[in-house]
N, CA, C, O and CB atoms as a CASP TS submission, in Angstrom:
PFRMAT TS
TARGET T0000
AUTHOR 0000-0000-0000
METHOD Language model
MODEL 1
PARENT N/A
ATOM      1  N   MET     1     206.608 -30.450 -23.946  1.00  0.00           N
ATOM      2  CA  MET     1     207.248 -31.755 -23.983  1.00  0.00           C
ATOM      3  C   MET     1     207.155 -32.482 -22.736  1.00  0.00           C
ATOM      4  O   MET     1     207.548 -31.954 -21.695  1.00  0.00           O
ATOM      5  CB  MET     1     208.625 -31.640 -24.336  1.00  0.00           C
ATOM      6  N   SER     2     206.649 -33.697 -22.752  1.00  0.00           N
ATOM      7  CA  SER     2     206.474 -34.577 -21.606  1.00  0.00           C
ATOM      8  C   SER     2     207.858 -35.086 -21.151  1.00  0.00           C
ATOM      9  O   SER     2     208.802 -35.093 -21.942  1.00  0.00           O
ATOM     10  CB  SER     2     205.518 -35.773 -21.962  1.00  0.00           C
ATOM     11  N   ASN     3     207.972 -35.487 -19.951  1.00  0.00           N
ATOM     12  CA  ASN     3     209.213 -36.148 -19.281  1.00  0.00           C
ATOM     13  C   ASN     3     209.723 -37.184 -20.099  1.00  0.00           C
ATOM     14  O   ASN     3     210.935 -37.304 -20.278  1.00  0.00           O
ATOM     15  CB  ASN     3     208.922 -36.753 -17.905  1.00  0.00           C
ATOM     16  N   GLU     4     208.684 -38.128 -20.734  1.00  0.00           N
ATOM     17  CA  GLU     4     209.347 -39.270 -21.536  1.00  0.00           C
ATOM     18  C   GLU     4     209.968 -38.537 -22.672  1.00  0.00           C
ATOM     19  O   GLU     4     211.094 -38.929 -22.977  1.00  0.00           O
ATOM     20  CB  GLU     4     208.289 -40.463 -22.073  1.00  0.00           C
ATOM     21  N   ASP     5     209.451 -37.519 -23.387  1.00  0.00           N
ATOM     22  CA  ASP     5     209.948 -37.028 -24.527  1.00  0.00           C
ATOM     23  C   ASP     5     211.428 -36.462 -24.232  1.00  0.00           C
ATOM     24  O   ASP     5     212.361 -36.594 -25.024  1.00  0.00           O
ATOM     25  CB  ASP     5     208.970 -35.987 -25.074  1.00  0.00           C
ATOM     26  N   SER     6     211.518 -35.794 -22.944  1.00  0.00           N
ATOM     27  CA  SER     6     212.901 -35.418 -22.455  1.00  0.00           C
ATOM     28  C   SER     6     214.003 -36.308 -22.416  1.00  0.00           C
ATOM     29  O   SER     6     215.151 -36.002 -22.738  1.00  0.00           O
ATOM     30  CB  SER     6     212.829 -35.006 -21.239  1.00  0.00           C
ATOM     31  N   ILE     7     213.590 -37.520 -21.977  1.00  0.00           N
ATOM     32  CA  ILE     7     214.636 -38.520 -21.934  1.00  0.00           C
ATOM     33  C   ILE     7     214.975 -39.302 -23.224  1.00  0.00           C
ATOM     34  O   ILE     7     216.058 -39.822 -23.489  1.00  0.00           O
ATOM     35  CB  ILE     7     214.276 -39.460 -20.933  1.00  0.00           C
ATOM     36  N   ARG     8     213.789 -39.292 -24.022  1.00  0.00           N
ATOM     37  CA  ARG     8     214.060 -39.808 -25.478  1.00  0.00           C
ATOM     38  C   ARG     8     214.968 -38.894 -26.205  1.00  0.00           C
ATOM     39  O   ARG     8     215.891 -39.346 -26.883  1.00  0.00           O
ATOM     40  CB  ARG     8     212.729 -39.939 -26.330  1.00  0.00           C
ATOM     41  N   ASP     9     214.750 -37.664 -26.093  1.00  0.00           N
ATOM     42  CA  ASP     9     215.411 -36.722 -26.922  1.00  0.00           C
ATOM     43  C   ASP     9     216.981 -36.490 -26.397  1.00  0.00           C
ATOM     44  O   ASP     9     217.767 -35.826 -27.074  1.00  0.00           O
ATOM     45  CB  ASP     9     214.538 -35.351 -26.905  1.00  0.00           C
ATOM     46  N   LEU    10     217.315 -37.027 -25.279  1.00  0.00           N
ATOM     47  CA  LEU    10     218.710 -36.777 -24.908  1.00  0.00           C
ATOM     48  C   LEU    10     219.591 -37.806 -25.743  1.00  0.00           C
ATOM     49  O   LEU    10     219.233 -38.922 -26.119  1.00  0.00           O
ATOM     50  CB  LEU    10     218.926 -36.949 -23.280  1.00  0.00           C
ATOM     51  N   PRO    11     220.785 -37.209 -25.947  1.00  0.00           N
ATOM     52  CA  PRO    11     221.756 -38.206 -26.780  1.00  0.00           C
ATOM     53  C   PRO    11     222.063 -39.234 -25.949  1.00  0.00           C
ATOM     54  O   PRO    11     221.929 -39.148 -24.728  1.00  0.00           O
ATOM     55  CB  PRO    11     223.125 -37.597 -27.299  1.00  0.00           C
ATOM     56  N   ILE    12     222.485 -40.252 -26.540  1.00  0.00           N
ATOM     57  CA  ILE    12     222.849 -41.606 -25.691  1.00  0.00           C
ATOM     58  C   ILE    12     224.369 -41.280 -25.267  1.00  0.00           C
ATOM     59  O   ILE    12     224.780 -41.503 -24.128  1.00  0.00           O
ATOM     60  CB  ILE    12     222.730 -43.215 -26.706  1.00  0.00           C
ATOM     61  N   ALA    13     225.083 -40.785 -26.186  1.00  0.00           N
ATOM     62  CA  ALA    13     226.511 -40.430 -25.686  1.00  0.00           C
ATOM     63  C   ALA    13     226.748 -38.848 -25.913  1.00  0.00           C
ATOM     64  O   ALA    13     225.956 -38.205 -26.602  1.00  0.00           O
ATOM     65  CB  ALA    13     227.703 -41.342 -26.546  1.00  0.00           C
ATOM     66  N   GLY    14     227.826 -38.275 -25.330  1.00  0.00           N
ATOM     67  CA  GLY    14     228.031 -36.975 -25.500  1.00  0.00           C
ATOM     68  C   GLY    14     227.905 -36.203 -24.252  1.00  0.00           C
ATOM     69  O   GLY    14     227.696 -36.789 -23.190  1.00  0.00           O
ATOM     70  N   PHE    15     228.028 -34.819 -24.323  1.00  0.00           N
ATOM     71  CA  PHE    15     227.894 -33.992 -23.118  1.00  0.00           C
ATOM     72  C   PHE    15     226.869 -32.868 -23.302  1.00  0.00           C
ATOM     73  O   PHE    15     226.557 -32.380 -24.389  1.00  0.00           O
ATOM     74  CB  PHE    15     229.250 -33.395 -22.739  1.00  0.00           C
ATOM     75  N   LEU    16     226.367 -32.505 -22.054  1.00  0.00           N
ATOM     76  CA  LEU    16     225.200 -31.484 -21.959  1.00  0.00           C
ATOM     77  C   LEU    16     226.007 -30.276 -21.161  1.00  0.00           C
ATOM     78  O   LEU    16     226.733 -30.521 -20.198  1.00  0.00           O
ATOM     79  CB  LEU    16     223.693 -32.144 -21.035  1.00  0.00           C
ATOM     80  N   ARG    17     225.797 -28.983 -21.665  1.00  0.00           N
ATOM     81  CA  ARG    17     226.200 -27.947 -20.798  1.00  0.00           C
ATOM     82  C   ARG    17     225.164 -27.608 -19.700  1.00  0.00           C
ATOM     83  O   ARG    17     224.105 -28.226 -19.597  1.00  0.00           O
ATOM     84  CB  ARG    17     226.497 -26.761 -21.604  1.00  0.00           C
ATOM     85  N   LEU    18     225.558 -26.512 -18.823  1.00  0.00           N
ATOM     86  CA  LEU    18     224.541 -26.352 -17.713  1.00  0.00           C
ATOM     87  C   LEU    18     223.190 -25.874 -18.273  1.00  0.00           C
ATOM     88  O   LEU    18     222.163 -26.434 -17.890  1.00  0.00           O
ATOM     89  CB  LEU    18     225.055 -25.315 -16.623  1.00  0.00           C
ATOM     90  N   PRO    19     223.139 -24.836 -19.187  1.00  0.00           N
ATOM     91  CA  PRO    19     221.759 -24.418 -19.650  1.00  0.00           C
ATOM     92  C   PRO    19     220.911 -25.607 -20.171  1.00  0.00           C
ATOM     93  O   PRO    19     219.720 -25.656 -19.865  1.00  0.00           O
ATOM     94  CB  PRO    19     221.882 -23.348 -20.792  1.00  0.00           C
ATOM     95  N   GLN    20     221.501 -26.615 -20.986  1.00  0.00           N
ATOM     96  CA  GLN    20     220.704 -27.755 -21.235  1.00  0.00           C
ATOM     97  C   GLN    20     220.277 -28.692 -20.151  1.00  0.00           C
ATOM     98  O   GLN    20     219.228 -29.333 -20.209  1.00  0.00           O
ATOM     99  CB  GLN    20     221.339 -28.461 -22.115  1.00  0.00           C
ATOM    100  N   VAL    21     221.174 -28.753 -19.105  1.00  0.00           N
ATOM    101  CA  VAL    21     220.730 -29.437 -17.928  1.00  0.00           C
ATOM    102  C   VAL    21     219.508 -28.903 -17.217  1.00  0.00           C
ATOM    103  O   VAL    21     218.540 -29.575 -16.861  1.00  0.00           O
ATOM    104  CB  VAL    21     221.788 -29.460 -17.020  1.00  0.00           C
ATOM    105  N   LEU    22     219.691 -27.551 -17.051  1.00  0.00           N
ATOM    106  CA  LEU    22     218.672 -26.740 -16.300  1.00  0.00           C
ATOM    107  C   LEU    22     217.414 -26.677 -16.966  1.00  0.00           C
ATOM    108  O   LEU    22     216.422 -26.346 -16.317  1.00  0.00           O
ATOM    109  CB  LEU    22     219.115 -25.368 -16.071  1.00  0.00           C
ATOM    110  N   GLU    23     217.310 -27.006 -18.422  1.00  0.00           N
ATOM    111  CA  GLU    23     216.034 -26.930 -19.179  1.00  0.00           C
ATOM    112  C   GLU    23     215.385 -28.448 -18.458  1.00  0.00           C
ATOM    113  O   GLU    23     214.176 -28.564 -18.258  1.00  0.00           O
ATOM    114  CB  GLU    23     216.298 -26.888 -21.155  1.00  0.00           C
ATOM    115  N   LEU    24     216.171 -29.324 -18.187  1.00  0.00           N
ATOM    116  CA  LEU    24     215.561 -30.601 -17.819  1.00  0.00           C
ATOM    117  C   LEU    24     215.147 -30.508 -16.326  1.00  0.00           C
ATOM    118  O   LEU    24     214.073 -31.026 -16.017  1.00  0.00           O
ATOM    119  CB  LEU    24     216.569 -31.818 -18.077  1.00  0.00           C
ATOM    120  N   PHE    25     215.794 -29.980 -15.497  1.00  0.00           N
ATOM    121  CA  PHE    25     215.748 -29.880 -14.065  1.00  0.00           C
ATOM    122  C   PHE    25     215.295 -28.468 -13.708  1.00  0.00           C
ATOM    123  O   PHE    25     216.076 -27.575 -14.033  1.00  0.00           O
ATOM    124  CB  PHE    25     217.125 -30.218 -13.433  1.00  0.00           C
ATOM    125  N   PRO    26     214.193 -28.124 -13.109  1.00  0.00           N
ATOM    126  CA  PRO    26     213.734 -26.851 -13.029  1.00  0.00           C
ATOM    127  C   PRO    26     214.222 -26.286 -11.696  1.00  0.00           C
ATOM    128  O   PRO    26     213.439 -25.957 -10.804  1.00  0.00           O
ATOM    129  CB  PRO    26     212.248 -26.814 -13.190  1.00  0.00           C
ATOM    130  N   VAL    27     215.695 -26.175 -11.589  1.00  0.00           N
ATOM    131  CA  VAL    27     216.263 -25.642 -10.296  1.00  0.00           C
ATOM    132  C   VAL    27     217.167 -24.378 -10.878  1.00  0.00           C
ATOM    133  O   VAL    27     217.312 -24.161 -12.081  1.00  0.00           O
ATOM    134  CB  VAL    27     217.231 -26.896  -9.386  1.00  0.00           C
ATOM    135  N   SER    28     217.690 -23.661  -9.918  1.00  0.00           N
ATOM    136  CA  SER    28     218.428 -22.618 -10.136  1.00  0.00           C
ATOM    137  C   SER    28     219.871 -23.041 -10.460  1.00  0.00           C
ATOM    138  O   SER    28     220.132 -24.221 -10.225  1.00  0.00           O
ATOM    139  CB  SER    28     218.318 -21.753  -9.024  1.00  0.00           C
ATOM    140  N   ARG    29     220.794 -22.313 -10.934  1.00  0.00           N
ATOM    141  CA  ARG    29     222.225 -22.697 -11.120  1.00  0.00           C
ATOM    142  C   ARG    29     222.671 -22.958  -9.790  1.00  0.00           C
ATOM    143  O   ARG    29     223.368 -23.959  -9.621  1.00  0.00           O
ATOM    144  CB  ARG    29     223.124 -21.614 -11.826  1.00  0.00           C
ATOM    145  N   SER    30     222.356 -22.145  -8.700  1.00  0.00           N
ATOM    146  CA  SER    30     223.007 -22.355  -7.411  1.00  0.00           C
ATOM    147  C   SER    30     222.633 -23.628  -6.772  1.00  0.00           C
ATOM    148  O   SER    30     223.424 -24.356  -6.171  1.00  0.00           O
ATOM    149  CB  SER    30     222.700 -21.263  -6.495  1.00  0.00           C
ATOM    150  N   VAL    31     221.333 -23.856  -6.946  1.00  0.00           N
ATOM    151  CA  VAL    31     220.835 -25.016  -6.351  1.00  0.00           C
ATOM    152  C   VAL    31     221.497 -26.454  -7.038  1.00  0.00           C
ATOM    153  O   VAL    31     221.849 -27.440  -6.392  1.00  0.00           O
ATOM    154  CB  VAL    31     219.231 -24.927  -6.507  1.00  0.00           C
ATOM    155  N   TRP    32     221.559 -26.305  -8.374  1.00  0.00           N
ATOM    156  CA  TRP    32     222.152 -27.290  -9.207  1.00  0.00           C
ATOM    157  C   TRP    32     223.708 -27.549  -8.460  1.00  0.00           C
ATOM    158  O   TRP    32     224.083 -28.632  -8.009  1.00  0.00           O
ATOM    159  CB  TRP    32     222.203 -26.695 -10.888  1.00  0.00           C
ATOM    160  N   TRP    33     224.491 -26.277  -8.456  1.00  0.00           N
ATOM    161  CA  TRP    33     225.882 -26.546  -7.972  1.00  0.00           C
ATOM    162  C   TRP    33     225.866 -27.062  -6.466  1.00  0.00           C
ATOM    163  O   TRP    33     226.771 -27.815  -6.106  1.00  0.00           O
ATOM    164  CB  TRP    33     226.772 -25.194  -8.090  1.00  0.00           C
ATOM    165  N   ALA    34     224.858 -26.681  -5.567  1.00  0.00           N
ATOM    166  CA  ALA    34     224.917 -27.267  -4.386  1.00  0.00           C
ATOM    167  C   ALA    34     224.598 -28.782  -4.318  1.00  0.00           C
ATOM    168  O   ALA    34     225.070 -29.515  -3.449  1.00  0.00           O
ATOM    169  CB  ALA    34     224.103 -26.558  -3.589  1.00  0.00           C
ATOM    170  N   GLY    35     223.780 -29.187  -5.276  1.00  0.00           N
ATOM    171  CA  GLY    35     223.479 -30.622  -5.408  1.00  0.00           C
ATOM    172  C   GLY    35     224.571 -31.324  -5.881  1.00  0.00           C
ATOM    173  O   GLY    35     224.827 -32.426  -5.396  1.00  0.00           O
ATOM    174  N   VAL    36     225.353 -30.775  -6.888  1.00  0.00           N
ATOM    175  CA  VAL    36     226.640 -31.421  -7.243  1.00  0.00           C
ATOM    176  C   VAL    36     227.647 -31.722  -6.095  1.00  0.00           C
ATOM    177  O   VAL    36     228.203 -32.811  -5.955  1.00  0.00           O
ATOM    178  CB  VAL    36     227.321 -30.556  -8.219  1.00  0.00           C
ATOM    179  N   LYS    37     227.827 -30.612  -5.268  1.00  0.00           N
ATOM    180  CA  LYS    37     228.683 -30.701  -4.005  1.00  0.00           C
ATOM    181  C   LYS    37     228.275 -31.583  -3.133  1.00  0.00           C
ATOM    182  O   LYS    37     229.114 -32.229  -2.505  1.00  0.00           O
ATOM    183  CB  LYS    37     228.786 -29.538  -3.297  1.00  0.00           C
ATOM    184  N   SER    38     226.966 -31.770  -2.937  1.00  0.00           N
ATOM    185  CA  SER    38     226.438 -32.726  -1.913  1.00  0.00           C
ATOM    186  C   SER    38     226.289 -34.019  -2.425  1.00  0.00           C
ATOM    187  O   SER    38     225.925 -34.890  -1.634  1.00  0.00           O
ATOM    188  CB  SER    38     225.163 -32.324  -1.369  1.00  0.00           C
ATOM    189  N   GLY    39     226.514 -34.338  -3.683  1.00  0.00           N
ATOM    190  CA  GLY    39     226.373 -35.582  -4.287  1.00  0.00           C
ATOM    191  C   GLY    39     225.058 -35.941  -4.644  1.00  0.00           C
ATOM    192  O   GLY    39     224.892 -37.134  -4.899  1.00  0.00           O
ATOM    193  N   ALA    40     224.027 -35.145  -4.727  1.00  0.00           N
ATOM    194  CA  ALA    40     222.748 -35.373  -5.128  1.00  0.00           C
ATOM    195  C   ALA    40     222.602 -35.443  -6.732  1.00  0.00           C
ATOM    196  O   ALA    40     221.751 -36.138  -7.287  1.00  0.00           O
ATOM    197  CB  ALA    40     221.903 -34.304  -4.522  1.00  0.00           C
ATOM    198  N   TYR    41     223.524 -34.646  -7.396  1.00  0.00           N
ATOM    199  CA  TYR    41     223.591 -34.577  -8.898  1.00  0.00           C
ATOM    200  C   TYR    41     224.879 -34.905  -9.312  1.00  0.00           C
ATOM    201  O   TYR    41     225.816 -34.634  -8.560  1.00  0.00           O
ATOM    202  CB  TYR    41     223.236 -33.249  -9.463  1.00  0.00           C
ATOM    203  N   PRO    42     225.096 -35.487 -10.473  1.00  0.00           N
ATOM    204  CA  PRO    42     226.396 -35.903 -10.840  1.00  0.00           C
ATOM    205  C   PRO    42     227.388 -34.847 -11.007  1.00  0.00           C
ATOM    206  O   PRO    42     227.026 -33.690 -11.220  1.00  0.00           O
ATOM    207  CB  PRO    42     226.333 -36.624 -11.998  1.00  0.00           C
ATOM    208  N   LYS    43     228.686 -35.194 -10.919  1.00  0.00           N
ATOM    209  CA  LYS    43     229.693 -34.126 -11.209  1.00  0.00           C
ATOM    210  C   LYS    43     229.892 -33.826 -12.656  1.00  0.00           C
ATOM    211  O   LYS    43     229.700 -34.682 -13.520  1.00  0.00           O
ATOM    212  CB  LYS    43     231.007 -34.497 -10.643  1.00  0.00           C
ATOM    213  N   GLY    44     230.251 -32.694 -12.900  1.00  0.00           N
ATOM    214  CA  GLY    44     230.510 -32.365 -14.342  1.00  0.00           C
ATOM    215  C   GLY    44     231.952 -32.828 -14.632  1.00  0.00           C
ATOM    216  O   GLY    44     232.673 -33.314 -13.761  1.00  0.00           O
ATOM    217  N   ILE    45     232.339 -32.638 -15.969  1.00  0.00           N
ATOM    218  CA  ILE    45     233.514 -32.991 -16.361  1.00  0.00           C
ATOM    219  C   ILE    45     234.266 -31.742 -16.999  1.00  0.00           C
ATOM    220  O   ILE    45     233.880 -31.215 -18.043  1.00  0.00           O
ATOM    221  CB  ILE    45     233.358 -34.132 -17.248  1.00  0.00           C
ATOM    222  N   LYS    46     235.229 -31.373 -16.370  1.00  0.00           N
ATOM    223  CA  LYS    46     235.929 -30.150 -16.865  1.00  0.00           C
ATOM    224  C   LYS    46     236.478 -30.290 -18.354  1.00  0.00           C
ATOM    225  O   LYS    46     237.397 -31.099 -18.482  1.00  0.00           O
ATOM    226  CB  LYS    46     237.132 -29.829 -15.893  1.00  0.00           C
ATOM    227  N   LEU    47     236.080 -29.665 -19.423  1.00  0.00           N
ATOM    228  CA  LEU    47     236.441 -29.711 -20.695  1.00  0.00           C
ATOM    229  C   LEU    47     237.503 -28.863 -20.935  1.00  0.00           C
ATOM    230  O   LEU    47     238.267 -29.151 -21.856  1.00  0.00           O
ATOM    231  CB  LEU    47     235.436 -29.458 -21.493  1.00  0.00           C
ATOM    232  N   SER    48     237.728 -27.685 -20.152  1.00  0.00           N
ATOM    233  CA  SER    48     238.579 -26.746 -20.189  1.00  0.00           C
ATOM    234  C   SER    48     238.663 -26.022 -18.925  1.00  0.00           C
ATOM    235  O   SER    48     237.943 -26.362 -17.986  1.00  0.00           O
ATOM    236  CB  SER    48     238.311 -25.976 -21.207  1.00  0.00           C
ATOM    237  N   GLU    49     239.581 -24.936 -18.812  1.00  0.00           N
ATOM    238  CA  GLU    49     239.556 -24.269 -17.583  1.00  0.00           C
ATOM    239  C   GLU    49     238.163 -23.752 -17.103  1.00  0.00           C
ATOM    240  O   GLU    49     237.738 -23.914 -15.959  1.00  0.00           O
ATOM    241  CB  GLU    49     240.478 -23.180 -17.678  1.00  0.00           C
ATOM    242  N   ARG    50     237.484 -23.093 -18.140  1.00  0.00           N
ATOM    243  CA  ARG    50     236.176 -22.449 -17.763  1.00  0.00           C
ATOM    244  C   ARG    50     235.053 -23.143 -18.406  1.00  0.00           C
ATOM    245  O   ARG    50     234.043 -22.497 -18.684  1.00  0.00           O
ATOM    246  CB  ARG    50     236.130 -20.971 -18.152  1.00  0.00           C
ATOM    247  N   CYS    51     235.129 -24.363 -18.662  1.00  0.00           N
ATOM    248  CA  CYS    51     234.068 -25.130 -19.549  1.00  0.00           C
ATOM    249  C   CYS    51     233.758 -26.491 -18.673  1.00  0.00           C
ATOM    250  O   CYS    51     234.617 -27.351 -18.478  1.00  0.00           O
ATOM    251  CB  CYS    51     234.728 -25.532 -21.229  1.00  0.00           C
ATOM    252  N   VAL    52     232.615 -26.554 -18.250  1.00  0.00           N
ATOM    253  CA  VAL    52     232.058 -27.862 -17.566  1.00  0.00           C
ATOM    254  C   VAL    52     230.787 -28.470 -18.400  1.00  0.00           C
ATOM    255  O   VAL    52     229.803 -27.823 -18.759  1.00  0.00           O
ATOM    256  CB  VAL    52     231.552 -27.499 -15.954  1.00  0.00           C
ATOM    257  N   ALA    53     231.001 -29.674 -18.595  1.00  0.00           N
ATOM    258  CA  ALA    53     229.662 -30.378 -19.072  1.00  0.00           C
ATOM    259  C   ALA    53     229.413 -31.783 -18.288  1.00  0.00           C
ATOM    260  O   ALA    53     230.263 -32.391 -17.638  1.00  0.00           O
ATOM    261  CB  ALA    53     229.748 -30.700 -20.761  1.00  0.00           C
ATOM    262  N   TRP    54     228.282 -32.098 -18.461  1.00  0.00           N
ATOM    263  CA  TRP    54     227.758 -33.327 -17.922  1.00  0.00           C
ATOM    264  C   TRP    54     227.575 -34.550 -18.972  1.00  0.00           C
ATOM    265  O   TRP    54     227.067 -34.354 -20.076  1.00  0.00           O
ATOM    266  CB  TRP    54     226.423 -32.985 -17.292  1.00  0.00           C
ATOM    267  N   ARG    55     227.951 -35.620 -18.617  1.00  0.00           N
ATOM    268  CA  ARG    55     227.850 -36.780 -19.585  1.00  0.00           C
ATOM    269  C   ARG    55     226.184 -36.870 -19.726  1.00  0.00           C
ATOM    270  O   ARG    55     225.392 -36.769 -18.788  1.00  0.00           O
ATOM    271  CB  ARG    55     228.648 -38.321 -18.937  1.00  0.00           C
ATOM    272  N   ALA    56     225.925 -37.039 -20.824  1.00  0.00           N
ATOM    273  CA  ALA    56     224.395 -37.398 -21.166  1.00  0.00           C
ATOM    274  C   ALA    56     223.990 -38.607 -20.440  1.00  0.00           C
ATOM    275  O   ALA    56     222.936 -38.566 -19.805  1.00  0.00           O
ATOM    276  CB  ALA    56     224.139 -37.677 -22.746  1.00  0.00           C
ATOM    277  N   SER    57     224.702 -39.687 -20.454  1.00  0.00           N
ATOM    278  CA  SER    57     224.440 -40.817 -19.758  1.00  0.00           C
ATOM    279  C   SER    57     224.203 -40.616 -18.272  1.00  0.00           C
ATOM    280  O   SER    57     223.284 -41.241 -17.742  1.00  0.00           O
ATOM    281  CB  SER    57     225.480 -41.698 -19.978  1.00  0.00           C
ATOM    282  N   ASP    58     224.910 -39.846 -17.608  1.00  0.00           N
ATOM    283  CA  ASP    58     224.768 -39.499 -16.245  1.00  0.00           C
ATOM    284  C   ASP    58     223.375 -38.727 -15.964  1.00  0.00           C
ATOM    285  O   ASP    58     222.657 -39.020 -15.009  1.00  0.00           O
ATOM    286  CB  ASP    58     225.995 -38.636 -15.840  1.00  0.00           C
ATOM    287  N   ILE    59     223.096 -37.796 -16.820  1.00  0.00           N
ATOM    288  CA  ILE    59     221.902 -37.086 -16.701  1.00  0.00           C
ATOM    289  C   ILE    59     220.727 -37.999 -16.925  1.00  0.00           C
ATOM    290  O   ILE    59     219.753 -37.905 -16.177  1.00  0.00           O
ATOM    291  CB  ILE    59     221.889 -35.952 -17.635  1.00  0.00           C
ATOM    292  N   ARG    60     220.752 -38.877 -17.906  1.00  0.00           N
ATOM    293  CA  ARG    60     219.760 -39.842 -18.238  1.00  0.00           C
ATOM    294  C   ARG    60     219.423 -40.579 -17.050  1.00  0.00           C
ATOM    295  O   ARG    60     218.266 -40.651 -16.636  1.00  0.00           O
ATOM    296  CB  ARG    60     220.189 -40.744 -19.306  1.00  0.00           C
ATOM    297  N   LYS    61     220.518 -41.191 -16.431  1.00  0.00           N
ATOM    298  CA  LYS    61     220.493 -42.161 -15.320  1.00  0.00           C
ATOM    299  C   LYS    61     219.810 -41.329 -14.026  1.00  0.00           C
ATOM    300  O   LYS    61     219.024 -41.899 -13.270  1.00  0.00           O
ATOM    301  CB  LYS    61     222.117 -42.739 -14.991  1.00  0.00           C
ATOM    302  N   LEU    62     220.165 -40.019 -13.864  1.00  0.00           N
ATOM    303  CA  LEU    62     219.681 -39.260 -12.941  1.00  0.00           C
ATOM    304  C   LEU    62     218.101 -38.999 -13.124  1.00  0.00           C
ATOM    305  O   LEU    62     217.330 -39.037 -12.165  1.00  0.00           O
ATOM    306  CB  LEU    62     220.482 -38.068 -12.944  1.00  0.00           C
ATOM    307  N   MET    63     217.730 -38.757 -14.313  1.00  0.00           N
ATOM    308  CA  MET    63     216.271 -38.601 -14.740  1.00  0.00           C
ATOM    309  C   MET    63     215.538 -39.904 -14.331  1.00  0.00           C
ATOM    310  O   MET    63     214.523 -39.827 -13.639  1.00  0.00           O
ATOM    311  CB  MET    63     216.126 -38.338 -16.377  1.00  0.00           C
ATOM    312  N   GLU    64     216.017 -41.070 -14.733  1.00  0.00           N
ATOM    313  CA  GLU    64     215.393 -42.375 -14.519  1.00  0.00           C
ATOM    314  C   GLU    64     215.266 -42.509 -12.988  1.00  0.00           C
ATOM    315  O   GLU    64     214.166 -42.818 -12.529  1.00  0.00           O
ATOM    316  CB  GLU    64     216.254 -43.585 -15.178  1.00  0.00           C
ATOM    317  N   GLU    65     216.313 -42.298 -12.165  1.00  0.00           N
ATOM    318  CA  GLU    65     216.265 -42.487 -10.787  1.00  0.00           C
ATOM    319  C   GLU    65     215.318 -41.699 -10.046  1.00  0.00           C
ATOM    320  O   GLU    65     214.693 -42.160  -9.091  1.00  0.00           O
ATOM    321  CB  GLU    65     217.465 -42.282 -10.279  1.00  0.00           C
ATOM    322  N   ILE    66     215.187 -40.407 -10.504  1.00  0.00           N
ATOM    323  CA  ILE    66     214.081 -39.737  -9.920  1.00  0.00           C
ATOM    324  C   ILE    66     212.542 -39.885 -10.518  1.00  0.00           C
ATOM    325  O   ILE    66     211.554 -39.393  -9.973  1.00  0.00           O
ATOM    326  CB  ILE    66     214.468 -38.367  -9.962  1.00  0.00           C
ATOM    327  N   GLY    67     212.532 -40.513 -11.513  1.00  0.00           N
ATOM    328  CA  GLY    67     211.190 -40.906 -11.876  1.00  0.00           C
ATOM    329  C   GLY    67     210.827 -39.848 -13.089  1.00  0.00           C
ATOM    330  O   GLY    67     209.655 -39.477 -13.155  1.00  0.00           O
ATOM    331  N   TYR    68     211.623 -39.424 -13.898  1.00  0.00           N
ATOM    332  CA  TYR    68     211.250 -38.391 -15.015  1.00  0.00           C
ATOM    333  C   TYR    68     210.696 -39.334 -16.157  1.00  0.00           C
ATOM    334  O   TYR    68     210.299 -38.851 -17.218  1.00  0.00           O
ATOM    335  CB  TYR    68     212.639 -37.406 -15.570  1.00  0.00           C
TER
END
């Protein structure tokens, strides 16, 4: 799948869990969380005590910013 296909396949609205996000960004979980902490990646939304997800729109925007 090309990068253009990746952006096109993202839902316009909704949430993505971390495994889905990491399919799009080839980094480890620890690198992703460090990027969230530093502000390089968008913050997740806590859906429950142990469930975090990212807005699809935030991930789409990040992909466009970095040139996916």
